[in-house]
C-alpha positions in Angstrom: 226.4 61.6 49.4 227.1 65.0 47.8 229.2 65.4 44.7 232.0 67.1 46.8 232.0 64.2 49.3 232.2 61.7 46.5 235.2 63.4 44.9 236.9 63.7 48.2 236.3 60.0 48.9 237.6 59.1 45.4 240.7 61.3 45.7 241.4 60.3 49.3 241.3 56.5 48.8 242.8 56.5 45.3 246.3 56.1 46.7 246.5 54.6 50.1 249.6 52.8 51.5 250.4 49.8 49.4 253.0 48.0 47.4 256.4 46.3 47.3 259.1 48.8 46.3 261.9 47.1 44.4 264.9 49.5 44.0 263.5 52.5 45.8 263.3 50.6 49.1 265.5 48.2 50.9 264.4 45.1 52.8 264.8 47.0 56.0 262.8 49.9 54.8 260.1 47.5 53.5 259.7 46.1 57.0 259.5 49.6 58.5 256.7 50.5 56.0 254.7 47.5 57.1 255.1 48.5 60.7 254.1 52.1 59.9 251.0 51.0 58.1 250.0 48.7 61.0 250.5 51.6 63.5 248.4 53.9 61.3 245.5 51.4 61.2 245.7 51.1 65.0 245.6 55.0 65.2 249.1 55.2 66.7 249.8 58.1 64.5 252.8 59.7 66.3 254.6 56.4 66.2 253.8 55.8 62.5 254.9 59.4 61.7 258.2 58.9 63.5 259.0 55.9 61.3 258.4 57.7 58.1 260.1 60.9 59.3 263.2 58.9 60.1 263.1 57.4 56.5 263.0 61.0 55.2 266.0 61.9 57.2 268.0 58.8 56.1 266.9 58.9 52.5 266.2 62.6 51.7 266.2 62.0 47.9 263.8 59.1 48.1 260.0 59.9 47.8 259.0 56.9 49.9 259.2 58.5 53.4 257.5 61.7 52.2 254.6 59.7 50.6 253.8 57.6 53.6 254.2 60.5 56.0 251.6 62.3 54.0 249.4 59.2 54.0 249.5 59.1 57.8 248.7 62.8 58.1 245.7 62.4 55.8 244.4 59.4 57.7 244.8 61.3 61.0 243.1 64.5 59.9 240.1 62.6 58.5 239.9 60.5 61.6 240.1 63.5 64.0 238.0 65.7 61.7 240.7 68.3 62.4 242.5 69.7 59.4 245.3 71.6 61.1 248.1 69.8 59.4 247.1 70.6 55.8 250.2 72.8 55.2 252.6 70.1 56.3 250.5 67.5 54.3 250.7 69.7 51.1 254.5 70.2 51.5 255.0 66.4 51.8 252.8 65.8 48.7 254.7 68.3 46.6 258.0 66.8 47.7 256.8 63.3 46.8 255.9 64.5 43.3 259.2 66.4 42.8 261.4 63.4 44.0 259.4 60.9 41.9 260.0 63.0 38.8 263.7 63.2 39.6 263.8 59.4 39.6 262.1 59.3 36.2 264.6 61.7 34.5 267.1 58.8 33.9 267.1 56.4 31.0 265.5 53.7 33.1 261.9 54.5 34.0 261.5 52.6 37.3 257.8 51.5 37.7 257.8 52.4 41.4 258.8 55.9 40.7 255.6 56.2 38.6 253.7 54.7 41.5 254.9 57.3 43.9 254.3 60.0 41.3 250.7 58.7 41.1 250.5 58.8 44.9 251.6 62.4 45.1 249.1 63.4 42.4 246.4 61.4 44.2 246.9 63.2 47.5 247.1 66.6 45.7 243.7 65.8 44.2 242.4 65.1 47.7 243.6 68.5 48.8 242.1 70.3 45.8 238.8 68.5 46.3 238.7 69.6 49.9 239.3 73.2 48.8 236.2 72.8 46.6 238.4 73.0 43.4 236.6 70.0 41.9 237.6 70.5 38.3 241.3 70.8 39.3 240.9 67.8 41.5 239.5 65.7 38.7 242.3 66.7 36.3 245.0 66.1 38.9 243.4 62.7 39.5 243.9 61.9 35.8 247.6 62.6 36.2 247.6 60.1 39.0 245.8 57.4 37.0 248.1 57.9 34.0 251.1 57.2 36.1 249.4 54.1 37.6 248.6 52.8 34.1 252.2 53.2 33.1 253.4 51.3 36.2 250.8 48.5 35.6 251.8 48.3 31.9 255.4 47.5 33.0 254.3 44.9 35.5 250.7 43.6 35.5 251.4 41.3 38.5 251.7 44.2 40.9 248.3 43.6 42.4 248.6 46.6 44.8 248.2 48.9 41.8 244.8 47.4 41.1 243.3 49.2 44.1 243.9 52.7 42.8 242.9 51.8 39.2 239.8 49.8 40.3 238.7 52.7 42.6 239.1 55.1 39.7 237.1 53.0 37.2 234.3 52.6 39.7 234.0 56.3 40.7 234.6 57.6 37.3 231.6 55.6 36.0 229.6 56.6 39.1 230.3 60.3 38.9 230.5 60.8 35.1 226.8 61.8 35.0 227.7 64.9 37.0 230.2 66.1 34.4 228.2 66.8 31.2 231.3 68.2 29.5 233.1 64.8 29.6 232.9 62.5 26.5 231.0 59.3 26.8 232.3 57.2 29.6 231.4 53.5 29.6 230.2 51.9 32.8 233.3 50.2 34.3 231.9 49.8 37.8 231.9 46.0 37.7 235.4 45.9 36.4 236.6 48.4 39.0 235.0 46.3 41.8 236.7 43.2 40.6 240.1 45.0 40.5 239.6 46.1 44.1 238.7 42.6 45.1 241.9 41.3 43.5 243.9 43.9 45.4 242.2 42.8 48.7 242.9 39.1 48.0 246.4 39.2 46.4 248.1 42.5 47.1 251.0 42.7 49.6 250.2 46.0 51.3 246.9 47.4 50.1 244.6 44.6 51.5 243.2 46.8 54.3 242.8 49.9 52.1 241.0 47.8 49.5 238.8 46.2 52.2 237.6 49.5 53.5 237.2 51.0 50.0 235.2 48.0 48.9 232.9 48.2 51.9 231.9 51.8 51.1 231.4 50.8 47.5 229.1 48.0 48.6 227.1 50.7 50.5 226.9 52.8 47.3 225.6 49.7 45.5 223.3 48.7 48.3 225.1 45.4 48.8 225.0 45.8 52.5 225.5 42.1 53.5 228.6 41.8 51.4 230.0 45.0 52.7 229.4 43.9 56.3 231.1 40.6 55.8 234.1 42.3 54.2 234.6 44.8 56.9 234.2 42.2 59.7 237.4 40.6 58.3 239.3 43.9 59.1 237.8 44.1 62.6 238.9 40.5 63.3 242.5 41.8 62.9 242.0 45.3 64.2 239.0 45.3 66.5 239.5 48.9 67.7 240.3 50.5 64.4 237.9 53.3 63.6 238.7 52.9 59.9 236.7 49.7 60.0 234.3 50.6 62.8 232.7 53.5 60.8 231.9 51.2 57.8 230.7 48.3 60.1 228.3 50.7 61.9 226.9 51.9 58.6 226.4 48.5 57.1 224.9 47.0 60.3 222.4 49.9 60.4 221.5 49.4 56.8 220.9 45.7 57.5 218.7 46.6 60.5 221.1 44.9 62.9 220.2 47.5 65.5 222.1 46.1 68.5 225.3 45.6 66.5 225.1 49.0 64.9 224.5 50.7 68.2 227.5 48.9 69.6 229.8 50.1 66.8 228.7 53.7 67.1 229.1 53.6 70.9 232.5 52.1 70.5 233.6 54.9 68.1 232.5 57.5 70.6 234.3 55.8 73.5 237.4 55.4 71.4 237.5 59.1 70.4 236.6 60.2 74.0 239.4 58.1 75.5 241.9 59.6 73.1 240.5 63.1 73.9 239.8 63.8 70.1 236.0 63.6 69.9 235.1 66.4 67.5 231.6 67.9 67.6 231.0 66.7 64.0 231.9 63.1 64.7 230.0 63.1 68.0 226.8 64.3 66.3 227.2 61.9 63.5 227.4 59.0 66.0 224.6 60.3 68.3 222.2 61.1 65.5 222.6 57.5 64.2 222.2 56.2 67.8 219.0 58.2 68.2 217.7 56.6 65.1 218.8 53.1 66.0 217.4 53.2 69.5 214.1 54.6 68.2 213.9 51.7 65.7 213.9 49.0 68.4 211.8 51.1 70.8 214.6 52.0 73.3 212.9 55.4 73.8 214.8 56.5 76.9 218.2 55.9 75.3 217.0 57.7 72.1 216.0 60.7 74.1 219.3 60.7 76.0 221.1 60.8 72.7 219.0 63.8 71.6 219.7 65.7 74.8 223.5 65.1 74.3 223.2 66.4 70.7 221.6 69.6 72.0 224.5 70.1 74.4 227.1 70.1 71.6 228.4 73.4 70.3 228.6 73.3 66.5 230.3 75.8 64.3 228.7 77.1 61.1 230.8 74.9 58.8 229.8 71.8 60.7 226.1 72.9 60.8 226.2 73.2 57.0 227.7 69.7 56.6 225.2 68.2 59.1 222.2 69.8 57.4 223.3 68.3 54.1 224.0 64.8 55.4 221.3 64.3 58.0 217.6 65.0 58.2 218.2 65.3 62.0 220.4 68.1 63.2 220.7 70.0 66.5 218.1 72.6 65.5 215.4 69.9 64.9 216.4 67.7 67.8 214.0 69.5 70.2 211.1 68.4 68.1 212.4 64.9 68.0 212.9 64.9 71.7 209.2 65.8 72.2 208.1 63.1 69.9 210.3 60.5 71.6 209.0 61.6 75.0 205.4 61.1 73.7 206.2 57.6 72.5 207.9 56.9 75.9 204.8 58.0 77.8 202.5 56.0 75.5 204.7 52.9 76.0 204.5 53.3 79.8 200.7 53.8 79.7 200.4 50.6 77.7 202.4 48.7 80.2 200.2 50.0 83.1 197.0 49.1 81.3 198.2 45.6 80.8 
């Protein structure tokens, strides 16, 4: 994974929907947030957005609706691989930061105001990272972490906070070697992982975010079996959620569970096709992996079919650049792979005839 991808991953998962909201949210609002999070995991984005937009309308001075609205937009854009809502996303993020600061101007520093301030900074770091402003993203992320630490200092039993802090500790340790200008950073990966596990087990709202984040960390650490077992828990509750399917496909492939991995990638393609949102990038990612998987267990005809489908996909220059960085196989090299696959297919058939 490239440095940019790592930073985007860090900043995008550092503040996902979580937490119980004390004075900033009523009991009714709390139930609406739960429903909005569930709808977002199920990819019912318009319904989730309508819930949080209504909260903005009813509570215009409260950062909660703006924060969760931004969270849904971020999830949707990353899911679709279409970043056409970035202006709206950035406006919501800035509003979250402004309103959170307003709540902190009084004599009583409400911990949850710090939480939403941290959330706003976390999403701003995501935006800056995507704009390739990596140093700015890192610094903005520090503002997010500072606010989280203040909130945790005031109430250490708010386990939802552990997800963001644990993620930060892990990726700061993991990425520190790329920033030679930073002072010595001790290795806090193990501590960060334990904090994320605590959030997954004890938090009220961040269970699924922690589950997904921990799976990708398990992949980073090559603990594929643990990651696979974790993500299957999410799929038991949300079997059609692409948030979990991507990680399940990756871990299953790493474990050489070829049939399971192929099934997950095929399900992702079908899900995106059915919703009419299958982007060229996502399709190629799935089909390159399917080619590799089918080749591994000698399903040569299926492998070649994937290759031909890849060749038929129109890819813009930006996606070509991303694909060349992330895959040894890309549309330009697929013709060579197709010839090789065809040769194996003929050899296999000749072997069957000779027997």
